[in-house]
C-alpha positions as CSV (number, residue, x, y, z in Angstrom):
1,M,20.9,-29.2,42.0
2,K,23.1,-26.0,43.6
3,H,20.8,-23.7,45.3
4,S,21.9,-20.0,46.0
5,P,22.7,-19.7,49.5
6,D,20.1,-16.8,50.0
7,S,17.1,-18.5,48.3
8,P,14.1,-18.1,51.0
9,R,12.9,-21.3,49.6
10,C,14.6,-24.5,48.3
11,G,13.8,-23.2,44.8
12,C,14.7,-26.5,42.7
13,S,13.5,-29.2,40.8
14,C,11.8,-32.0,42.2
15,C,13.5,-34.9,40.2
16,A,16.6,-37.0,39.0
17,A,17.8,-39.5,36.7
18,A,16.0,-41.1,33.9
19,A,17.3,-43.2,30.9
20,R,18.2,-42.7,27.3
21,L,15.5,-45.0,25.9
22,D,15.4,-45.2,21.9
23,H,11.9,-45.3,21.7
24,S,10.9,-43.3,18.5
25,G,7.5,-45.2,17.9
26,E,4.3,-43.8,17.3
27,L,4.9,-40.2,16.5
28,I,1.6,-38.6,16.4
29,P,2.2,-34.6,15.2
30,D,-1.2,-33.3,16.5
31,P,-3.1,-36.1,18.8
32,G,-6.1,-34.6,19.3
33,R,-5.0,-31.8,22.0
34,R,-7.5,-29.3,23.0
35,Q,-10.0,-31.9,23.4
36,F,-8.9,-33.3,26.9
37,L,-10.4,-30.6,28.9
38,Y,-13.7,-31.5,27.2
39,R,-13.4,-35.3,28.1
40,V,-12.8,-34.5,31.8
41,G,-15.1,-34.9,34.5
42,A,-17.3,-31.8,36.5
43,L,-16.4,-28.4,38.1
44,T,-19.7,-27.5,39.5
45,A,-20.3,-23.5,40.7
46,G,-19.9,-25.2,44.6
47,G,-16.9,-27.1,43.7
48,L,-15.2,-30.0,42.1
49,A,-17.9,-32.6,41.5
50,L,-15.6,-35.7,42.0
51,P,-17.8,-38.8,43.0
52,A,-16.6,-40.6,46.0
53,G,-15.2,-44.1,44.9
54,M,-14.4,-42.9,42.0
55,V,-11.2,-44.5,40.0
56,S,-10.0,-42.1,37.6
57,A,-8.0,-43.8,34.2
58,A,-4.6,-42.8,35.8
59,A,-5.4,-45.1,38.8
60,A,-6.8,-47.3,36.3
61,G,-3.1,-47.1,34.4
62,G,-5.2,-47.5,30.8
63,E,-6.6,-45.2,28.2
64,A,-10.2,-44.6,30.0
65,A,-11.7,-41.5,29.5
66,V,-10.0,-38.9,32.1
67,Q,-12.0,-37.5,35.0
68,G,-11.4,-34.1,36.7
69,P,-13.2,-30.8,36.4
70,R,-14.3,-29.2,33.4
71,P,-12.6,-26.1,31.4
72,G,-13.7,-22.4,32.7
73,A,-16.1,-20.3,31.4
74,P,-16.4,-20.1,27.4
75,L,-15.2,-17.4,25.8
76,R,-18.3,-14.7,25.0
77,V,-17.7,-13.4,21.6
78,Q,-20.2,-10.8,20.6
79,P,-20.0,-10.2,16.5
80,V,-21.4,-7.1,15.3
81,F,-22.0,-6.3,11.3
82,T,-21.6,-2.4,10.7
83,Y,-22.0,-0.9,7.1
84,S,-23.9,1.6,5.9
85,V,-26.2,2.4,2.2
86,P,-24.8,5.0,-0.2
87,Q,-27.4,7.1,-2.2
88,R,-26.7,8.1,-5.8
89,R,-26.2,11.8,-6.2
90,E,-25.4,13.5,-9.2
91,A,-22.1,15.2,-10.1
92,T,-20.4,14.5,-6.9
93,S,-18.9,11.2,-4.9
94,W,-21.2,9.8,-3.2
95,R,-20.5,6.3,-2.2
96,E,-17.3,5.3,-0.3
97,W,-15.1,2.4,-1.3
98,G,-16.8,-1.2,-0.3
99,G,-18.7,-4.1,-1.7
100,I,-21.7,-3.4,0.3
101,Q,-23.8,-0.9,-1.7
102,T,-27.2,-2.4,-0.8
103,E,-29.5,-3.7,1.8
104,A,-29.3,-7.2,0.0
105,D,-25.7,-6.9,0.1
106,A,-25.8,-6.2,3.5
107,S,-28.4,-9.4,4.1
108,A,-26.1,-11.6,1.8
109,E,-22.7,-10.7,3.8
110,Q,-24.4,-11.3,7.1
111,E,-25.5,-15.1,5.9
112,R,-22.2,-15.4,5.0
113,I,-20.8,-14.3,8.8
114,R,-23.1,-16.3,10.6
115,G,-21.7,-19.3,8.3
116,E,-18.1,-18.6,9.2
117,L,-18.7,-18.6,12.8
118,A,-20.7,-21.5,13.1
119,K,-17.4,-23.2,11.6
120,L,-15.2,-21.5,13.7
121,R,-17.1,-22.9,16.7
122,K,-16.9,-25.9,15.3
123,Q,-13.3,-26.3,14.9
124,A,-12.3,-24.5,18.4
125,G,-11.8,-27.1,20.5
126,F,-12.1,-24.9,23.6
127,G,-15.0,-23.0,25.2
128,L,-16.2,-20.9,22.4
129,E,-19.7,-18.8,22.3
130,F,-21.0,-16.4,19.6
131,L,-23.9,-14.1,20.8
132,P,-26.1,-13.5,17.7
133,L,-25.0,-11.5,15.2
134,V,-26.0,-8.0,15.4
135,A,-26.1,-5.2,12.3
136,V,-25.7,-1.5,13.4
137,R,-25.4,1.7,11.6
138,N,-25.0,4.4,14.1
139,R,-23.3,5.8,17.3
140,E,-26.2,5.3,19.6
141,Q,-26.8,1.3,18.5
142,A,-23.0,1.0,18.9
143,A,-22.6,2.1,22.6
144,N,-25.2,-0.2,23.4
145,L,-24.1,-3.2,22.1
146,A,-20.5,-2.5,23.7
147,A,-22.4,-1.8,27.5
148,G,-23.4,-5.7,26.7
149,S,-22.5,-8.8,28.6
150,H,-19.4,-10.2,26.4
151,D,-15.7,-11.0,26.7
152,V,-15.0,-10.1,23.2
153,L,-16.2,-7.6,20.5
154,L,-15.9,-8.6,17.2
155,M,-16.5,-6.3,14.3
156,Y,-17.0,-7.0,11.2
157,A,-16.1,-3.5,9.5
158,A,-17.7,-3.0,5.8
159,G,-18.4,0.2,6.3
160,G,-19.7,2.7,8.2
161,S,-18.4,6.2,10.1
162,G,-15.4,5.8,12.5
163,Q,-17.5,6.9,15.3
164,V,-19.4,3.6,15.1
165,L,-16.2,1.9,15.5
166,E,-15.0,3.9,18.2
167,A,-18.2,3.7,20.1
168,L,-17.7,-0.1,20.1
169,T,-14.3,-0.8,21.1
170,R,-13.8,-0.1,25.1
171,K,-10.4,-0.3,26.3
172,D,-12.1,-2.5,29.1
173,R,-12.8,-5.2,26.8
174,W,-11.0,-7.4,24.4
175,N,-11.8,-6.4,20.5
176,L,-11.0,-7.7,17.4
177,M,-11.8,-6.6,14.0
178,F,-12.3,-8.9,10.3
179,L,-11.8,-7.1,7.1
180,R,-12.7,-8.8,3.8
181,H,-10.5,-8.1,0.4
182,D,-10.2,-11.4,-1.6
183,P,-12.7,-12.6,-2.2
184,G,-14.6,-9.9,-2.0
185,P,-16.9,-8.2,-1.0
186,V,-14.2,-5.7,0.0
187,Y,-14.7,-3.5,3.0
188,L,-14.1,0.3,3.8
189,W,-12.2,-0.6,6.4
190,Y,-9.8,-2.6,5.2
191,E,-8.4,0.7,3.0
192,I,-8.8,2.9,5.8
193,V,-8.3,1.5,9.3
194,H,-4.7,2.0,9.5
195,P,-4.6,5.6,9.2
196,R,-8.1,6.8,10.3
197,F,-9.2,4.2,13.1
198,L,-5.6,2.9,14.9
199,R,-4.1,6.7,14.6
200,K,-6.9,9.1,13.9
201,T,-5.1,10.6,11.0
202,V,-1.9,11.1,12.5
203,D,1.2,8.7,12.8
204,E,0.8,8.2,16.6
205,Y,-1.2,5.1,17.7
206,G,-4.7,6.6,19.4
207,Q,-7.2,3.9,19.9
208,P,-7.9,2.3,22.7
209,G,-8.4,-0.9,23.3
210,M,-7.2,-2.3,19.7
211,D,-3.7,-2.0,17.9
212,V,-2.7,-3.6,14.5
213,H,-2.6,-7.2,16.3
214,D,-6.6,-7.3,16.6
215,V,-7.2,-7.0,13.2
216,V,-7.5,-9.6,10.8
217,V,-7.8,-9.8,7.0
218,D,-9.8,-12.6,5.1
219,H,-8.8,-15.6,7.1
220,P,-11.0,-16.7,9.6
221,D,-8.6,-19.1,10.5
222,D,-6.7,-15.9,12.1
223,L,-9.5,-14.9,14.2
224,L,-9.4,-18.7,15.7
225,W,-6.0,-18.8,17.5
226,R,-6.2,-15.1,18.5
227,L,-9.7,-16.3,20.1
228,R,-7.8,-19.2,21.9
229,G,-5.0,-17.0,23.2
230,L,-8.2,-14.8,24.7
231,Y,-9.6,-17.8,25.9
232,G,-6.6,-19.1,28.1
233,L,-6.2,-15.6,29.4
234,K,-9.6,-15.3,30.3
235,Q,-9.4,-18.5,32.7
236,T,-6.3,-17.4,33.9
237,L,-6.9,-14.0,35.0
238,G,-8.7,-14.3,38.8
239,K,-7.7,-18.0,38.6
240,R,-7.8,-19.6,42.6
241,M,-5.1,-21.4,43.3
242,V,-4.5,-23.4,46.8
243,A,-1.1,-22.8,47.9
244,V,-0.1,-26.0,50.2
245,G,2.6,-24.2,52.8
246,G,2.1,-20.5,50.9
247,P,2.9,-19.2,47.6
248,S,6.2,-17.8,47.0
249,G,8.8,-17.3,43.8
250,W,12.3,-19.1,43.2
251,A,15.3,-17.4,45.3
252,A,15.5,-13.7,45.5
253,G,14.4,-12.9,42.3
254,G,11.0,-14.4,42.5
255,R,10.3,-12.6,46.1
256,K,7.3,-10.4,44.7
257,A,6.0,-12.8,42.6
258,P,3.0,-14.2,44.4
259,E,2.2,-10.3,44.5
260,I,2.5,-9.9,40.9
261,A,0.5,-12.9,40.3
262,R,-2.1,-11.1,42.7
263,T,-1.9,-7.8,40.8
264,V,-1.0,-8.4,37.0
265,W,-2.9,-12.0,37.1
266,R,-5.3,-11.1,39.6
267,M,-5.1,-14.6,40.9
268,D,-6.7,-15.5,44.0
269,L,-4.2,-17.5,45.9
270,Q,-5.0,-19.6,49.0
271,D,-2.9,-20.2,51.4
272,Y,-3.2,-23.8,53.0
273,P,-0.8,-24.3,56.3
274,Y,1.4,-27.6,56.2
275,A,-0.2,-27.7,60.0
276,D,-3.7,-28.2,58.5
277,L,-2.2,-30.4,55.5
278,G,-0.8,-32.8,58.6
279,R,-3.9,-33.0,60.7
280,R,-5.7,-34.2,57.1
281,L,-3.1,-36.7,56.6
282,K,-3.7,-38.0,60.5
283,A,-7.0,-38.6,59.4
284,A,-6.7,-40.1,56.3
285,R,-4.0,-42.6,57.6
286,A,-6.5,-43.7,59.8
287,D,-9.4,-44.5,58.0
288,A,-8.9,-48.0,56.7
289,A,-11.5,-47.9,53.7
290,L,-9.6,-45.0,52.7
291,V,-6.4,-46.6,52.8
292,R,-7.7,-49.7,51.2
293,R,-8.9,-47.9,48.0
294,S,-5.7,-46.0,47.6
295,A,-3.8,-48.9,47.5
296,E,-5.7,-50.6,44.9
297,Q,-5.6,-47.6,43.0
298,A,-1.7,-48.2,43.0
299,R,-2.1,-51.3,42.2
300,R,-4.1,-50.8,39.3
301,Y,-1.8,-47.8,38.7
302,L,1.3,-50.1,38.3
303,G,-0.5,-52.9,36.8
304,G,-1.3,-50.5,33.7
305,A,0.7,-50.8,30.5
306,R,3.7,-49.1,30.0
307,T,4.4,-48.7,33.9
308,T,7.1,-50.3,35.8
309,L,7.8,-50.0,39.6
310,E,11.6,-49.0,40.7
311,T,10.7,-48.2,44.1
312,S,9.0,-49.1,47.3
313,R,5.6,-49.7,46.6
314,A,4.7,-48.5,50.2
315,F,5.6,-45.1,49.0
316,V,3.0,-45.7,46.0
317,D,0.2,-46.7,48.6
318,N,0.9,-43.5,50.5
319,A,0.9,-41.1,47.3
320,F,-2.4,-42.4,46.6
321,V,-3.3,-41.5,50.1
322,L,-2.3,-37.7,49.2
323,L,-3.7,-37.8,46.0
324,E,-7.1,-37.9,47.6
325,V,-6.0,-35.7,50.7
326,F,-5.1,-33.2,47.9
327,K,-8.6,-33.6,45.9
328,D,-10.6,-33.0,49.0
329,I,-9.0,-29.8,49.8
330,L,-9.5,-28.9,46.3
331,R,-13.3,-30.1,46.5
332,E,-13.4,-27.3,49.5
333,A,-11.6,-24.3,47.7
334,G,-13.8,-24.5,44.9
335,T,-11.0,-25.1,42.4
336,D,-9.1,-27.2,40.6
337,A,-5.2,-25.5,40.6
338,I,-2.9,-26.6,43.3
339,T,0.8,-25.8,44.5
340,I,2.8,-27.4,46.8
341,N,5.9,-25.3,48.6
342,S,8.9,-26.9,50.5
343,C,8.2,-30.0,48.6
344,M,11.9,-30.6,48.8
345,G,11.5,-31.7,52.8
346,T,8.5,-30.5,54.6
347,I,5.6,-32.6,53.2
348,M,7.9,-36.0,52.8
349,P,8.1,-36.6,56.8
350,M,4.0,-36.4,57.1
351,S,2.9,-38.1,53.9
352,E,5.8,-40.5,54.1
353,T,6.5,-40.3,50.6
354,T,6.7,-37.3,47.9
355,A,4.3,-34.9,46.2
356,C,5.7,-36.2,42.9
357,L,3.5,-38.7,41.7
358,P,0.1,-37.4,43.2
359,L,0.9,-33.8,41.4
360,S,1.4,-35.6,38.3
361,L,-1.6,-37.7,38.2
362,L,-3.3,-34.6,39.4
363,N,-2.2,-33.3,36.2
364,D,-3.3,-36.1,34.0
365,E,-6.9,-35.6,35.1
366,G,-7.1,-32.1,33.8
367,F,-6.2,-30.7,37.2
368,L,-3.7,-28.0,37.4
369,A,-0.9,-28.9,40.1
370,F,2.6,-27.5,40.3
371,C,5.6,-28.4,42.7
372,E,7.9,-25.7,44.3
373,S,4.8,-23.1,44.8
374,D,6.9,-21.0,42.0
375,F,5.1,-17.9,41.0
376,V,7.2,-17.0,38.8
377,V,6.5,-19.9,36.5
378,I,2.9,-21.0,37.5
379,P,0.8,-18.2,35.8
380,S,2.6,-19.4,32.7
381,G,1.5,-22.8,33.1
382,V,-2.1,-21.8,33.7
383,L,-2.6,-20.2,30.6
384,L,-0.6,-22.4,28.7
385,H,-2.4,-25.4,30.0
386,Y,-5.7,-23.4,28.9
387,I,-4.8,-22.3,25.5
388,A,-3.4,-25.9,24.7
389,G,-5.8,-27.9,26.4
390,T,-3.4,-30.3,27.9
391,P,-1.2,-30.9,30.8
392,V,1.6,-28.8,31.0
393,F,5.4,-29.5,32.4
394,L,7.0,-26.9,34.8
395,N,10.9,-27.8,34.4
396,D,14.0,-27.0,35.7
397,P,16.2,-26.0,32.5
398,T,20.1,-26.6,32.0
399,Y,22.4,-24.4,29.5
400,P,21.9,-24.5,25.8
401,H,24.6,-25.3,23.6
402,R,24.4,-26.5,20.1
403,D,20.7,-25.9,19.7
404,V,20.2,-28.1,22.6
405,V,18.7,-28.2,26.3
406,T,17.7,-30.6,29.2
407,L,14.7,-29.7,30.9
408,A,13.9,-32.1,33.9
409,H,11.5,-32.7,36.7
410,C,10.1,-35.0,39.0
411,T,6.6,-33.9,38.2
412,A,5.6,-34.5,34.9
413,P,2.4,-35.2,33.5
414,R,2.2,-38.7,31.6
415,R,-0.6,-37.5,29.5
416,M,1.1,-34.7,28.0
417,D,-1.2,-35.2,24.9
418,G,-3.8,-35.2,26.7
419,R,-5.0,-38.7,25.7
420,R,-2.3,-41.4,25.8
421,A,-0.2,-42.5,28.7
422,E,3.7,-42.0,28.3
423,R,5.9,-45.0,29.6
424,A,6.9,-43.8,33.0
425,R,9.3,-45.8,35.5
426,I,8.2,-44.9,39.2
427,M,11.3,-44.2,40.8
428,T,12.5,-42.2,44.0
429,H,12.6,-38.2,43.7
430,F,16.0,-37.7,43.0
431,E,17.5,-35.0,45.6
432,S,15.8,-37.2,48.3
433,D,16.3,-40.5,47.1
434,Y,12.8,-41.1,48.9
435,G,9.4,-41.5,48.0
436,A,7.2,-41.8,44.4
437,A,8.1,-39.9,41.4
438,P,7.6,-40.7,37.6
439,K,10.3,-40.7,34.9
440,V,8.4,-40.0,31.7
441,E,9.4,-41.3,28.9
442,M,7.9,-38.0,26.6
443,R,7.3,-39.0,22.4
444,L,10.5,-38.7,20.5
445,G,10.2,-36.6,17.6
446,Q,7.4,-34.6,19.4
447,R,7.1,-30.3,18.8
448,V,7.1,-28.7,22.0
449,T,6.6,-25.2,23.0
450,N,8.3,-23.5,25.7
451,L,8.0,-20.6,27.9
452,V,10.5,-18.6,29.8
453,P,9.0,-16.3,32.1
454,D,11.0,-13.3,33.9
455,F,11.4,-12.5,37.4
456,N,9.7,-9.1,36.4
457,C,6.6,-10.3,34.4
458,K,7.5,-7.6,31.7
459,Q,9.6,-9.8,28.9
460,W,9.0,-13.4,29.0
461,V,11.1,-15.7,26.1
462,G,9.6,-18.7,24.0
463,F,10.5,-20.9,21.2
464,E,9.7,-24.4,19.9
465,G,11.8,-27.1,19.8
466,T,11.2,-31.1,19.3
467,I,12.0,-33.7,21.8
468,V,15.1,-35.5,20.8
469,A,15.9,-38.0,23.9
470,N,15.0,-39.4,27.0
471,P,18.2,-39.5,29.1
472,F,19.3,-40.5,32.3
473,L,21.2,-38.3,34.1
474,D,21.5,-37.8,38.3
475,I,19.3,-34.9,37.8
476,C,15.4,-34.9,38.1
477,R,13.7,-38.2,36.8
478,S,11.6,-36.6,33.8
479,Q,14.2,-35.4,31.5
480,I,13.9,-34.2,27.3
481,D,16.6,-33.1,25.5
482,V,14.7,-30.7,23.4
483,R,16.6,-29.4,19.9
484,V,15.8,-25.6,20.0
485,H,14.0,-24.1,16.8
486,G,15.4,-21.1,15.6
487,N,17.9,-18.6,17.3
488,T,19.7,-20.1,20.7
489,T,22.0,-17.6,21.0
490,A,19.1,-15.3,21.8
491,L,17.6,-17.7,24.2
492,L,20.9,-17.9,26.1
493,E,21.3,-14.1,26.0
494,E,17.8,-13.4,26.8
495,M,17.2,-16.1,29.6
496,K,15.5,-14.5,32.9
497,G,13.9,-16.1,35.5
498,F,14.6,-19.4,36.7
499,H,11.7,-22.2,35.9
500,W,10.2,-22.7,32.4
501,M,7.2,-24.8,31.1
502,T,6.6,-26.9,28.2
503,C,4.1,-28.6,26.3
504,Y,3.1,-30.5,23.1
505,G,2.3,-28.6,19.9
506,S,2.7,-25.3,18.9
507,Y,1.2,-22.5,20.8
508,L,3.4,-19.2,20.7
509,R,1.3,-17.1,18.7
510,E,-2.0,-17.7,21.0
511,T,0.5,-17.0,23.7
512,G,2.3,-14.0,22.4
513,Y,-1.3,-12.4,21.6
514,A,-2.7,-13.4,25.3
515,L,0.8,-12.1,27.3
516,R,-0.1,-8.6,25.2
517,K,-3.7,-7.8,26.6
518,I,-2.0,-7.6,29.8
519,G,1.4,-5.4,29.2
520,V,3.6,-8.5,29.0
521,D,6.2,-8.9,25.6
522,L,6.7,-12.3,24.1
523,R,10.0,-12.6,22.8
524,N,10.0,-15.6,20.2
525,V,13.3,-16.5,19.4
526,S,12.0,-19.3,17.0
527,S,10.8,-16.8,14.7
528,E,14.6,-15.3,14.4
529,P,17.4,-16.9,12.4
530,R,20.2,-18.4,14.3
531,P,23.1,-16.2,13.6
532,A,25.6,-17.1,10.8
């Protein structure tokens, strides 16, 4: 691909050509995603607990459970039930709207809430912890509860005063409200949450820590997808990432990306110098046992089903040596996330291969591994990975036309659904015609989520699409043609930044909700009709 002459880094894709294979087979619309992160290995407080000599599922090339780090800390949710019991008075209004009129009503409703929360916890598929439900009836109780240790305050606002709700709602926490309409018992705040709580009896919104998108009526499933978005955001904020060769951003617009990653996303970016990598690689290649183990893992990987070799076997053997070195670096850093700067050249002479295949293998094992160190797009990958619970595909986009866009890169994961290894041809990296890179044949007919971050981290674009082809163009090795759902014209007009992020499944609701919490807007062009 062509690069801007003022680009401070390589700023491109890591791959090239892929062949158009007409394998329509085994279309699984919902392949058990989100269970991926619960089948992976252990991330301990002191680092990655990866046993010495462990052979990963990726190395085995089979369908065994993958090994790797666990997901982050669960999302802690404090549910609270607000209500009041009215007292009859003669010849005056003595009760407010709502079906909770007695202590017996309140007790029955709390049991119902506990049952709904238990069901949500079973359905979640991500780390979700509900603290015991607490009933509050006054401001002091509410303030004490709001000061507790939780990520999300979930209000079941059956009744009670606005002062109680305000005391529960802290702007430094995430807050949700559930309201009952049909079937009842109907909640008081179903009537007045908008004019009294959110707008304070005027036209302008005035409640810190909540907006209209934080209120759910009747459907617990609408709580669950919001909680999934917040879970992903919790794992992304403060994420520690090893940046081999230092953090960067694509071209002129990406120069401020590392600083945005540190401030907006609060990421802990760990610079790992290439000089240190070179010394470590030299020691690894001198370790006869490690070299033998890597060659055996390479043999098993290449012998797996749906895998063909179309490059030098030595490049693959060296890729597994590099994989072990990356895992050692991650273990020492106490994280599961890594990115490689200058992957178009610097790493090749010292590793005698490319980083493409090791990064693909790491993603298949539950790690987060990205090429190019482009922190314009990397936060979107971390967020989408934790929301979806599956690997994600950092890619170079092309020009959308007739509702189709080609996405390509050389580091695609094979287990895009978190479970099954897609068919792959192990080839050279395209631009260098060197090393080992997978051409992953992604599932035709698969629905995918695509994120298009902007350089300034202010307004992203998102769309859903369907994989319609795995072409074999003279571009990065893993290639998919995606049919855009929705307004392709708006996608063309609003495209910013450069790299995109893609995963199997539909996650724009969760992503957009999470982004609002950090002041980033997501324009979902799949929700917009095509222009006439």
